[in-house]
C-alpha positions in Angstrom: 10.9 -21.2 -7.8 7.0 -20.8 -7.5 7.8 -21.0 -11.9 8.7 -24.1 -11.5 6.0 -25.4 -9.2 3.4 -23.4 -11.5 5.0 -25.0 -15.0 4.9 -28.4 -12.9 1.5 -28.6 -12.3 0.3 -27.4 -15.9 2.7 -30.5 -16.9 0.5 -32.4 -14.3 -2.6 -31.2 -15.9 -1.2 -31.7 -19.6 0.0 -35.8 -18.6 -3.2 -36.5 -17.4 -5.2 -35.2 -20.4 -2.7 -36.6 -22.8 -3.3 -40.2 -22.0 -6.9 -40.4 -23.6 -6.5 -42.4 -26.5 -8.6 -42.5 -29.4 -7.9 -45.0 -32.2 -5.8 -43.3 -35.0 -7.7 -41.4 -37.5 -10.9 -41.9 -35.2 -11.8 -38.2 -35.8 -10.7 -37.7 -39.0 -13.4 -36.7 -40.7 -13.4 -33.5 -38.0 -10.8 -32.7 -39.7 -10.9 -28.7 -41.0 -14.7 -28.5 -39.9 -16.6 -26.5 -37.2 -19.8 -25.5 -35.7 -23.0 -27.3 -36.8 -20.9 -29.6 -39.6 -18.7 -30.4 -37.1 -21.1 -31.3 -34.8 -22.6 -33.4 -37.7 -19.8 -35.4 -38.2 -18.8 -36.7 -34.8 -22.7 -37.9 -34.5 -22.1 -39.7 -37.7 -18.6 -41.2 -36.2 -20.2 -42.3 -33.4 -23.8 -43.3 -34.0 -24.8 -46.7 -34.2 -22.7 -48.2 -30.8 -23.7 -51.5 -28.9 -26.5 -51.4 -27.1 -26.9 -52.7 -23.5 -29.6 -53.9 -21.7 -30.4 -52.0 -19.0 -29.5 -55.1 -16.4 -26.3 -54.7 -18.6 -25.6 -51.6 -16.7 -25.5 -52.9 -13.2 -22.3 -55.1 -14.2 -21.3 -52.4 -16.4 -20.7 -50.3 -13.6 -18.2 -52.9 -11.6 -16.0 -51.2 -14.5 -16.3 -48.1 -15.2 -17.6 -46.6 -11.9 -15.3 -48.4 -9.0 -13.2 -46.3 -7.0 -9.9 -47.0 -6.3 -11.2 -48.4 -3.1 -13.4 -50.7 -4.7 -16.7 -49.4 -3.7 -19.0 -47.5 -5.9 -18.2 -44.1 -7.1 -21.6 -42.4 -6.3 -21.5 -39.1 -8.9 -23.8 -37.2 -6.2 -23.1 -38.2 -2.4 -19.5 -38.4 -0.7 -20.7 -40.4 2.2 -21.6 -42.8 0.6 -19.5 -46.6 0.5 -21.7 -48.7 -1.0 -20.4 -52.6 -2.1 -21.5 -53.5 -5.5 -24.3 -55.9 -6.1 -24.8 -55.8 -2.3 -26.0 -52.2 -2.2 -28.0 -52.0 -5.5 -31.6 -50.4 -5.6 -33.8 -53.6 -5.4 -37.1 -51.3 -5.5 -37.9 -50.9 -2.2 -36.5 -48.6 0.9 -34.3 -45.7 -0.3 -36.0 -43.5 2.2 -33.1 -41.6 2.8 -29.4 -40.6 1.8 -26.9 -43.5 2.2 -29.1 -47.2 1.8 -28.9 -47.7 -1.5 -27.1 -46.9 -5.0 -29.0 -46.8 -8.7 -28.8 -46.1 -11.8 -29.1 -42.3 -12.8 -29.8 -41.2 -15.9 -28.1 -38.0 -15.3 -30.3 -37.0 -19.0 -33.1 -37.6 -17.6 -35.3 -40.5 -19.3 -38.3 -38.4 -19.3 -36.7 -36.1 -21.9 -36.2 -38.7 -24.3 -39.3 -40.4 -24.0 -37.9 -43.3 -22.1 -36.9 -44.3 -25.1 -33.9 -46.7 -26.2 -31.4 -46.7 -27.5 -30.6 -43.7 -25.1 -32.5 -45.3 -22.2 -29.1 -47.5 -21.8 -26.8 -45.1 -22.9 -23.4 -45.5 -20.7 -21.8 -41.9 -21.5 -24.7 -40.5 -19.6 -25.8 -43.3 -17.0 -24.0 -43.3 -13.9 -24.5 -44.7 -10.3 -25.8 -42.7 -7.8 -27.5 -42.6 -4.1 -30.8 -43.7 -4.8 -32.5 -40.6 -2.5 -30.4 -38.1 -3.9 -31.5 -39.3 -7.1 -35.2 -39.3 -5.9 -34.2 -35.5 -5.4 -33.3 -34.4 -8.8 -36.3 -35.9 -9.9 -36.2 -34.9 -13.8 -35.2 -31.2 -12.9 -32.8 -29.4 -15.4 -29.0 -28.7 -14.6 -28.3 -25.4 -12.6 -26.9 -23.0 -10.0 -28.9 -23.1 -7.4 -29.8 -19.7 -6.2 -32.4 -20.6 -3.6 -31.6 -23.9 -1.3 -34.6 -26.0 -0.7 -32.0 -29.2 -0.2 -28.9 -31.0 -0.1 -27.5 -34.3 0.4 -24.2 -34.5 3.0 -21.9 -32.2 3.5 -24.0 -29.7 1.0 -22.1 -32.4 -2.4 -25.3 -31.9 -4.4 -28.1 -29.0 -4.0 -31.2 -28.3 -5.4 -33.5 -25.5 -5.3 -34.5 -22.8 -7.9 -32.7 -20.5 -10.2 -33.5 -18.0 -12.6 -30.5 -18.4 -14.9 -32.9 -19.2 -17.5 -35.1 -15.7 -17.3 -37.7 -17.9 -15.3 -38.0 -19.8 -12.3 -37.1 -23.0 -12.6 -36.9 -25.9 -10.3 -33.0 -27.2 -11.1 -30.1 -29.3 -9.6 -26.5 -28.4 -8.7 -23.9 -31.4 -8.9 -20.3 -31.0 -6.8 -18.3 -28.5 -8.4 -15.7 -31.9 -9.0 -18.8 -33.8 -10.7 -19.4 -30.5 -13.3 -17.2 -31.1 -16.1 -17.8 -34.1 -16.0 -22.4 -33.7 -16.5 -21.3 -31.1 -19.0 -19.3 -33.6 -21.5 -22.2 -35.8 -20.7 -24.9 -33.1 -22.1 -22.6 -32.4 -24.9 -22.4 -36.3 -25.6 -25.8 -36.7 -25.6 -27.2 -34.1 -28.2 -24.6 -34.9 -30.5 -25.2 -39.0 -30.6 -28.5 -38.4 -31.0 -28.7 -35.4 -33.1 -31.3 -36.9 -35.0 -33.6 -37.0 -32.7 -32.7 -34.2 -30.4 -34.9 -31.5 -31.3 -37.9 -33.7 -31.1 -37.5 -33.7 -27.2 -38.1 -30.1 -26.3 -41.6 -30.8 -26.4 -41.4 -32.9 -23.2 -41.6 -31.3 -19.5 -38.5 -29.8 -17.6 -37.1 -29.7 -21.4 -35.5 -25.6 -20.8 -32.4 -26.7 -21.4 -33.1 -27.9 -24.7 -33.3 -25.4 -27.6 -35.5 -27.5 -29.8 -33.4 -28.0 -32.6 -30.5 -30.3 -33.9 -28.0 -27.4 -33.6 -27.1 -25.8 -31.1 -29.6 -28.1 -29.7 -28.8 -26.6 -26.1 -30.7 -23.2 -24.9 -28.4 -20.1 -25.0 -28.8 -20.0 -21.3 -27.5 -24.2 -21.2 -24.2 -23.4 -23.1 -23.7 -20.7 -21.5 -23.6 -22.9 -17.8 -22.2 -26.3 -19.5 -19.7 -24.0 -21.0 -18.6 -23.0 -18.2 -18.6 -26.1 -16.1 -16.8 -27.6 -19.2 -14.3 -25.0 -18.5 -13.8 -24.8 -14.6 -13.8 -28.7 -14.6 -11.4 -30.5 -16.7 -11.6 -33.9 -18.0 -10.3 -36.2 -15.0 -8.7 -39.6 -14.9 -11.2 -41.3 -13.5 -13.5 -39.8 -17.5 -10.5 -40.6 -19.6 -10.7 -44.5 -17.9 -14.0 -44.2 -18.0 -14.4 -43.6 -21.4 -11.5 -46.3 -22.4 -13.7 -49.1 -20.5 -17.0 -48.1 -22.4 -15.5 -48.1 -26.3 -13.7 -51.2 -25.7 -15.5 -53.4 -23.6 -19.7 -52.4 -24.1 -20.5 -50.1 -26.7 -17.7 -49.5 -29.0 -18.3 -45.8 -29.1 -16.7 -42.6 -28.0 -17.4 -39.3 -26.1 -15.3 -37.0 -28.4 -15.4 -34.1 -25.4 -13.1 -36.4 -23.1 -10.7 -37.1 -26.2 -10.8 -34.3 -27.6 -12.1 -31.5 -25.2 -11.3 -29.0 -27.7 -14.4 -29.8 -30.3 -16.3 -28.4 -27.5 -15.1 -24.4 -28.3 -15.3 -25.2 -31.5 -18.8 -26.1 -31.7 -20.6 -24.3 -28.9 -17.4 -21.6 -27.3 -14.7 -19.4 -28.3 -13.3 -21.1 -31.2 -17.2 -21.5 -33.7 -16.1 -20.1 -37.3 -12.1 -21.8 -36.9 -11.3 -24.7 -38.8 -10.8 -27.8 -36.2 -7.2 -30.0 -36.4 -7.8 -33.4 -34.4 -4.9 -33.8 -32.4 -2.5 -35.5 -34.5 -3.7 -34.2 -38.0 -0.8 -33.3 -40.6 -1.7 -29.2 -41.7 -2.0 -26.1 -40.6 -4.5 -24.2 -38.9 -5.4 -20.2 -38.6 -4.5 -18.5 -34.9 -8.2 -19.9 -33.0 -10.7 -17.7 -32.0 -9.1 -14.3 -29.8 -6.0 -15.2 -31.7 -5.5 -17.9 -29.3 -1.9 -19.9 -29.7 -2.1 -23.6 -31.2 0.7 -26.0 -32.0 0.4 -28.8 -35.3 2.3 -31.3 -36.3 2.9 -31.2 -39.9 5.8 -32.0 -42.4 7.3 -34.0 -39.8 7.7 -30.9 -37.7 5.5 -29.2 -35.0 4.7 -25.5 -35.9 3.5 -22.8 -33.2 0.5 -21.1 -34.5 1.3 -18.0 -32.4 1.2 -13.7 -32.8 4.8 -12.4 -33.6 6.1 -10.7 -30.5 4.7 -12.8 -27.8 7.0 -15.4 -25.4 7.7 -18.9 -25.9 9.2 -20.6 -23.6 9.3 -24.7 -23.6 9.5 -27.3 -21.0 10.6 -30.7 -20.4 8.5 -33.0 -17.7 10.9 -32.0 -14.9 9.7 -28.9 -15.4 13.5 -27.4 -17.0 13.1 -24.7 -19.4 15.1 -26.0 -22.9 14.0 -22.6 -24.7 12.9 -19.6 -24.3 12.6 -17.2 -27.2 10.0 -14.4 -28.6 8.9 -14.9 -31.8 9.4 -13.4 -34.8 6.4 -15.0 -36.9 2.6 -15.8 -36.9 3.6 -19.4 -38.1 7.0 -20.6 -36.8 8.9 -24.3 -37.0 9.8 -25.1 -33.4 13.5 -26.2 -33.3 14.7 -28.3 -30.9 16.9 -31.6 -30.6 14.9 -33.0 -27.3 12.2 -35.3 -27.9 9.5 -36.7 -25.2 6.7 -35.2 -23.5 7.2 -31.2 -23.6 5.4 -28.0 -22.2 4.5 -24.6 -24.2 4.2 -21.9 -23.0 3.7 -19.2 -25.2 2.8 -15.7 -22.9 0.7 -17.7 -20.2 -0.9 -20.5 -22.3 0.2 -23.8 -22.2 0.2 -26.3 -24.3 1.3 -29.2 -24.7 3.4 -31.9 -27.1 4.8 -35.1 -27.9 8.2 -34.5 -30.2 9.0 -37.8 -31.6 13.1 -38.9 -31.4 
């Protein structure tokens, strides 16, 4: 019973992530790349987006950041129930939490000298409580070690940290927002690859490396990788990505569509060729011999180590196959179609097998 519950849990995660749907071929240029060349291919894919005015953001937030109850989705406070328009910042007030929401540059605007199109790029702009936003200022993100203050319920925190190797004032978002912020930062240093190297000259930019790749300092890469891994892509991010793409900027955050990209550019899979989901072609086993599944020649293939155990389940959690792999590359022979979960030893993978 416990095993079945665990399988269903993996299925729920896989289904939620699988709903991200870039246009067919959107990431075709990334096939076979890794590291710096992969990041540059993404830059060329997502650059040149439709630029918004700063006032456009108030209207956009009503579609990109609306909670299920119709209220504002605040990234820094969990006690607010802001009404769009009525409670937006109009320049005065906001001397305490839960008074007004404003437009937060989660990637601080002073880091890029208030330049455009960064200033109005929706992929890093979110509604947030005005007072908490003010407490953050332009501090880098980090893990607070010595607490100075916090929003209600300790949802967001600010204080000092030495994880960079020096004592910095940092801001730490809630655990449920850490992955969102990590993928936001990975987007920013990719979308603006052509100018990001110059931003390191500005104040409080210790997270930046002063180059186009890796673009982030080593401690920031470590921090954001941990946040990305511990807080997977949520349905909220997926929905937001679709709205920004289809209705506003007409570009996408690739790290929401393909979370694996982070590993191939900054993580454990650097040096291994990336294949976009649904690509035709085969890859070598990824870094640390992580299993992978690829579609080629009308079949799904499993790339894993011979001797590993393969189990296949349908959406109900029913086991369809249990076998030991005899080759590093194996064709998946199943008559069942639809959404399937694969467990290779304890590593979960999800595929959609056509009829």
